[in-house]
N, C-alpha and C positions, 0 to 999 in steps of 0.2 A: 399110530400105522411104524413099524420097524423099519429101518435105512435098510430093509435087504425088499422090502414091498415097492417104494418110495424109489428106489433105485429102479425098480424094474418097469413101474408107473411113467416113470418119464421115460426109461429107453421106450416104450410101447406109444408114446408118443410124439414119440422121433422116427420112428420107422416110416418110412414112405409106404404107400397107399393102406397105412396099416388103419382105416377104419370100421365104426360099431360091427359091419357084416359079418367082416374076420372075424372080430374079435369076440365076440358069440358064438362063430363055431367054435371056436379052438378053447374058451375059457372054460368050461362046462358050468355048472348049475352054480356055485358060489364066486363069479366072476375071478378067478384066480389070476394076476397077470402073472405070477410065476410060471404058471400053464402053460401059455400065451409061451412065455420068452422060451424055455426048455421046450416046443413043442415038436415031433419028430420033419423031419424035409415033406414024407407023403403027407403030416401032418395042414403043416403049411401051404403044400400044395392041393389037398380039400377045401382046404378055406377060400381057396381062390383067391389067396394073396398074390402079386406081381410077383417077376420072381426077382425083382430088387429089392423089396421087402422080406425076401424069406432068405434072400445073400444075407441083409445084413441081419438077420436073428440068428443065422448057423454061426454067421463071423461072431456074434457075442460068444455064442456057447461055448467054441473053440478059445478063447480069449479074449476076456471083457477089460480088463487094464485095459490092452492095448486098442479095444475095439474105436474107430473115429469119432463111433457119437460119446463112447470114455469121457474127450472136455467139456461134453457141451452138459454132460449130466452134472459134472461135476460143476458147473455153472449155476443149472439152475438149484442145484442140492444150499449152496450156498446165498443164493437168491431165499430163496426159503427161509432162512436162519435169521432174518431179519423180521421184526416185531409186524405185524396185520400182513403179514405174504401166508401165503395159505395156497395149498393142491388139495382139490376135491377130486378123488377118482365116481365113474359113474354106481360102485360097489357101495358106499358111502353114504349112514344116514342123511349126513346134512347135504347130499346134492337133490335140488331142486326135483319133487317128485312130480310136479307136472312136466319138465324140460327130456326126464327119465321117457316120457312116453310118445315123445316125436319120434315120427321114420329112423332119424337118425342121430340120436341124440351124442354128442362129445364123450367124449372118455372119461377123458378129465377138464376142471377150469382152474386157472387160474385166479388168482383172487389176491386186490389189495385190498383193504378195509374188513368189517366185519362179515363174515360169511354168513352170521346167520338173516338175515336181511333178503335174502335167496330164496325161505322158504315163507316167505309172506305174500298176501296177493297184491297182484300185480295187475295195472295198467301199463302197455307201451305205449308211447306218443311220438311220431313219426313226420317225418317232413321236407319241407326243401330245407339245403344247405341255403339258398338266397332269396325268402321269407319277404315278404311284404312289410311296412315296419305292422299294419294291422294283424298280418299272420305271427309277426312275430311275438306284438301282446299275446294275440289270445291264445297262442303256445303257451306263456310265461302264465298268464291267468286262469287255466285251465287244469295246468301240473299246482299251481297251491291251491284250488278250490279241491282237487281231488285230494290230492296229499294231506289237505285236513280234516276229508272226507274220512282215511282208512286207509286207501289205497299209496302203494308205495311205485312210483310213478319210474320208469326203465325207458331211456334208450340211448343212443349207441355213440355217445358223443363226440359227432359232427358238426362242424357249421350249424347256424340258422336253427332251424325246429329242435334240436337235437341238443343241444344246449341249453334254448328257451325253456326249454321243459327242465330239464337240469336246475337250473338257475331256480324257476320256481318252485320246484321241490324243494329245494334248500334254501328261499326265503320262506316259507313256511315250517320252518325250522323240523323240518323233518326226514331224510336218509333218503337216496335215492338210490339207483343200478347203473352202470355205465358197464353198455357189452363194446369190446373193438374186438376189431380186423387186426390188430397186429400183435408183436409180443410185449406186454408189460415190463422189458425193461426202460420201452421207450411210448411217447405219449404223441396221438398224432387226430388234429391235426395240432401242431407248434401253439396255434392260437391258445385252445382249451387246456396251457399244463395248466393256471391257476387252477381254473377247474377241477379240472383231474385230481389236482390237491390233495383240492375243497372235495369230490365226492370222494374221496380213501378216505379223509377222515371224519368224515359223517356217512358215510354209506356204504356201495364198495364196488368196484371196477373192477371185469373178468373177463378173459380170453380164454376160449380152447386152444389158442395157437400159442406154440415153444417162445421164448426169451429169442433173442434175437430176428423176431418174425417181420420185416418191412413191411409196409402198407403195399400191399400188390388191390388189385381189382377184382382178382377171383375168392380174395377173402371175404369180403364185403357182405356178397349172397348167403355166406357161409355165418357170417356174425347174423345176419339178418334174419334167419331160421330160428337161431338162439332167444333173438331180444322175444319173437313173439311165443315160442317154445314154452319161455320161463312164466307167461304173464295169462291172463284171464281176459286180455283181448287187449284188438290193439284200435287206436285213435290215430287217424291221420286230420292231420292240420290242413296243410297244402301242398298240395304236388302237381307237377307234373305229368303228363300223358307217357311220358321216359323215364320214371323217375325209381331210384331203389325203394323208396318210399313204398312201392304197389308191390319192390317182391317182397316186403314184412309182409304187406296185407295179405298177397297170394300165400304164401303159407302160413298164415293165422288162418285163414280160409279151410285149407290144406290139415291143417292141424285139430280143426275143428274149434277154436276159439273164437269169440266174436269183433266181430270188425266197425267200427263205425268211423266216421266220416263230417266233420263241418265242412257246411256246403261254402259256396263262395261266388261272384260274379261273374257270370257268363262269361264278361270279359275280358278274365285276369288267367291267364294261362296255367296260372299256379295251379285252378280251383281245376281245371280237366280233370287232371289225375284222380279227385274226391268225387268229383263226378261220375268219372268211371266206373270206378266203383261202388256205390248207391247205385246204379242199374243193374249193379252185376249181385248186390243184394245186401250190400254191407247199410248199418241203419245211421240216418240222414240227425245226428247231432246238433241242440244251437245252445243246451247249458249243458251242467258237467251231471242234473236230476238227471239226465237220458240211458247217459254211461250207468249212474248207478241204479237206476230203474230194473237194469239187467242184470248189471254185477255182483248187485248187493245179496242174493242169493248162493250165487256162485263163491264170494266168499265168507260162507259162515261158518267152513270149519276152520280159518283161521279166527273169527271174531264178530262182534257187533260192529256193522257199516251205518258210518253217520249220511246221510243224507241233507247237502246243502243247498238250498235257494238262492240258488246264486244272479236269479234274477231279480228280484225282491228285496233282493240286500239283505236279508234277516235271519227266517225264522229257521228254524233249523228242527227236522223232525227224525224217529227212525224207521229204519225197511228193513222190512225179512223179519226173521226167528232171532233173538238173540241164541248163541252158542252155548249158551250153558244152561239154554229150555233142552238139547239135547241129549239123551243117555251118551256117555263113553264108549256103548257098541253103535250108535249113532256116527258119530265122529268120525269112528275108523271106519265105519265102512263109506262116509262122504269124502274121506281123504283119499278114497280106492277111485272113486268114480270121477269122469268129465263126460263132454258129450257125446264119446264111442258109446255105444249101447253094451253090457256088459252083463255075462248071464252070472247064476244068484253061483256054481259054481267057482265059476272065476274072483270073483267076491270075495268067498268063500277063503281060498288057496292064498289071496292077498292078504287078507286081515288076520290066517291062524283061527276064523270064531269058528266057532259051529254051527251047521247048515238052522238049526233052531233060531237062532238067536239073531241071525243075517237076514231072512225072511222076513222075520217079526219087527228089523231094524226100517228092512227097506220097505213096507208095508205104512209105519206109523210116518216115514217121509215122504211116501209118496200122497199121503192124505193130506201132512200140511201142503202139498204143493212143494217140494223143493225135488223130486222126481220125480221123472216119465217112466212107463214100462209098457211095453210091448208081446208079446211069446216071452214072458220069464226074463226080458232082460231089459236092462235101469238103465238109464242114465238124468247127468244132469237137467234140472228143467230150465 
């Protein structure tokens, strides 16, 4: 990315009220940030951008070097010069494809660590900030088992279940992803400073928020939609009825992701949230095998998943079909599908493949039980 384009992405992410909806109306088919930055006053107004944001962009057009945000952008650029600091815009090939398909994806992701992990098959794990001792142990144990099985554990770096999930993945010698609700120049909560440093060294920490953003309450639901949006599914370990974890589960359901919950005692208030979402359709799980049986086929596009039998203490078996048995066309088509039905024409547009190759690949994968179809539209089984 050249310096001018980087500057424009950093500016766009700091413009008041400029989200995906306005951006997509202004950027054109190639998703150009420069086209947004130099939009006319009329174009900005027609996009629905609020007056404060329009004024910021028009002022930048008049005097970029003296713009009120110029100093912040310069600080962002200095931050990005550090090793393992990255910015991934939404039009980058490194941007996670599952996240790009949610209703309001972040325009950029700030990253510390290895951004390639964002493309791995992920399971989000969330839960109470004040779990019971058994809940904390369950979170760490499930995370360790799931990480060994091939799923990357994603969570929110909060105290309690989040921290236990990250620690469980790291204990397995596997990477983990932390999605935070602040700028990446700070760690919240401070108690997790050492954990954050470990995640950055062995995984990746990401945020959509510019540097300097403090931990505001309204930021965390936005963070939660990213946690679920990155993942094939969400596992809720312990949660009260009024819990941020249930917001993540709600986002997951809206995004067409699988939702899992671990049941508990009817007398434990930290189980009531899990029981509530189970009644709403979340899948009750007692072992990691229950999760992997559902997510194994979804993870085929990244490779083979190993199912660990964690109740009997030993044997392993393979589930699903090994990805190397799929043709390149089939893999290409599979990467463009999720739980939302897509037409053949849509898949042709996404893959760039001829219609006869797409149709043949979809039919073969449907016969293998990987896809469902109805009325000429396909989705993951």
